[in-house]
N, C-alpha and C positions, 0 to 999 in steps of 0.2 A: 867398346862394350861396357867399360866402367860407367860412362856417362848415362846409358840407358838404365842401369839398376839404380842410379841416384834418382831419376825422374819417377820410376815407380815408388820408391820410398816416400817421397814428397806426396804423391796421390794418397797413399794409404793414411799418412798422418793426417791429411785434410778431411777425409771422411770421416776418421775418428773424432775429430773436433766438431764436426756437423752432427753426428749422432749424440754427442754428449750435450750439446745445445738443444737439440730437439727433446731428449729425454727430460732435460731440465724444466722445460716449458710444459710438458704433460704432468709432471708431478706437481708442479706449482697450481696447474688447473684443477687437478683432483682435490687439492687442499681447499681451494675456494668454494667448490661445489659441497664438500663435507660442512664447511662452516656456514653456508647458506642454508643448508637443510636443517641444521641445528636452530637457527634463528626463526624460521618460518612459524613454528608452533606458537613461540611467545608472541608474535605480531597478531595472529589470529585471535588469541585470547584476550588481548587488550581491546580489539576492535569490538568483540562480542559484549563485553561488560556493560557498556552504556545502554544498549538496546534491551538487554535483559533485566536490567535493574533501574528502569525509569522510576522516578518517584512522582506519584500524583498527589496532589493536596486535597483536603476536605473542601467540598463544594466545586471542585474542578468538574467541568463536563468532559465527558470522554465518549468514544463511539465503540459499542460492541457490535461486530458486523451483523449477527443474526437478529438483533433486537433494535439497533438504531442508538440514538444519542441518549445518554444517562447521566446523572449527577451523582457523584461520590457522596454519600450521606454519612459515612463512618469508616474509620480504619481502626480494625480491631485484631485482638490476637486470640487464638485457642490452641489447647495442647491436645494433638490427636497421636495416639500410640507413643507417648513420651517425646514427642516433637512438638516443639513451637511453632505455629504457623501464623504468620501475619496475612491478612487479607482485607480487600475493599468490598464495601457494600455499595452497590450501584443501584439507584432507583431510576428505572424506565418509565418516564411520565405516561407517554402515549399508551403503553400496555398495562400500567399500573403492576409493575413487576420490580422485584427486588432481586438482584443477582449478587452471588457471593462469589468473588474472584481472587485466589491465593496471589499474592504479590510475586512470587516466584514462578507464576504460570500465567503471566499477562501478556504473552505475545501476541494475542488477538486483539488487545485493547490498543486503541490509537488516540491521540489527543484531538480535539475539534480543528477543523481547517483554519487556515488564515483568511484575513479579508481578500488578500490576492487571489487565494484559491475560490473563494466564493464569488469573485468578479469573473473568473474564468468559467466557472458554472453558469453564470448568467449569460456568458457569449456562447456556450455550448447550446443553451436553451433556445437562443435567438436563431441556430442553424436549422436547415431544413432536415426533416426526419429521413433516415435510411429505410427504404422500404425492401425488405427482403421477399424472395419468391419462394421460401421454403415453407413447410408445413407448419401450421400454427402451434402444434404440440412442441415441435423443436424449437420454434422461436420462444415459445413461453418458458421453457426450460433455460434457455440462455438468459433471458430477461431476469428469471429468478435468481440465477445464479450470480448476475451483475449486482442485484438488489443485496444479497447476502455476502457479497465481497468486502463490504465495508469501505470500498473505494468510491470518494465522492464524484469523481468525473464519470465513472460508470454509471453511477445512480442519476446523474443528471442526462446522460444518454438515452437511459430507459425512459425518463419522464419525456424527453424531447421526441423520441421515436413513437411513443404510445399516445401523445397528444393529438386530440382531434379537434382542437380549437372549439370545442362546444361541450355544453353540459347536458345535451340530449341522449338519454340512456340508449335509445335506439341505435345511435351511430357507432356503438361499440358493444362486442359480446362481453357477457358477464365476466368470464375469466381475464379478458383484456382489460376491462374497466378496474377489477380487482387488483391487477399488477400495476397499473397506472396509479391508483390511489395508494397503493403501498409504497412504491417509490416516490410519489409526491409528498407524502406526509414524512418520510424519512429524510428527504432533502428539506422540507420545510422546516424540520425541527432543528436541523443543523444550521440552517440560516439564522433561525431565531437565537440560538446558542451564541454564535459569532457576531452577529450584527446588534444583538441586544436590543431588538425593537419587538413591538406587538405582533401577534400572530397575523392580524389584519394587515399590516403594513407589508409583512413578508409575502402574504399571498398575492398582494397587488403587484408587489415587485416580480414575482415568478409569473403571474398571469400575463403581465405586460410583456415579459421577454418571450413567453410562449405564443403572444397574439390572441390570448383569450379575452382581454379586456374589450376590444373593439366588437369581438363576435356577440359577447354578452350584452353590451350595450345596444347594439343594433337589433337584438331579439327582443328586448324590453320595449 
C-alpha cells in the first residue's frame, strides 16, 4: 500500500512541471506579439515617405495620366488660407496646357520611363493585336481607361490592338481612329522625351515596329 501512494505523488509532480513549462511558453509568445504590433506602424510610415515626397527638378519631364507627358517649367510657392503651399507648373506641349500640381498631392505624377521600358514597349508593338468579340462601346471604354491610366505598357497595348497597318480612313471607324491617334501621340511623346530624338525619327521607329512602314511604301 505505501508503494502505490508514492507513485501517485510522483505523477502529480510531473504534471505540475509540464503545466508550468506550457504556461511559460504562452506568456512569452504573447509578449512577442505585442512588441510586433507596436513596431508595424513605424515601418509603414518609413516606406510611404519616399513615394509621397518625391522631388522633381526644373525642366524634368513627368507624366500626368489624363494629359500625357509634360515638362516642369516652374516650382513656385503660394499662401492659401495662411498655409504655404509649394507646387509644380507643368506644361503639356501636345495640348498647349499648363497644369498646377501641389507637391504634397503629386501621387498621380510619375517620372518618364527608362530606356529599357521603351524597348519593352517596342516589343509589345511588334506582337499580334488581341481581337476581342465584345461590343465596340465596351472595348472603347476599356481602351480609354488604359490610355488615361498613365501606364506606358497599357498605352503600347492600345496602340498595338488598334493598329490597322494602314492610313486609309475607311479601314477604321471614327471613334476607333480617334482612340488610336490619342494613344499613338501619348506614346510617341514619351518616346521623344526618353530617347531625345526628333519626332520624325520616333515615328519611323514606332511605325516600323507596328509594320506600318512596309504597308505605306507599297501603297506609294
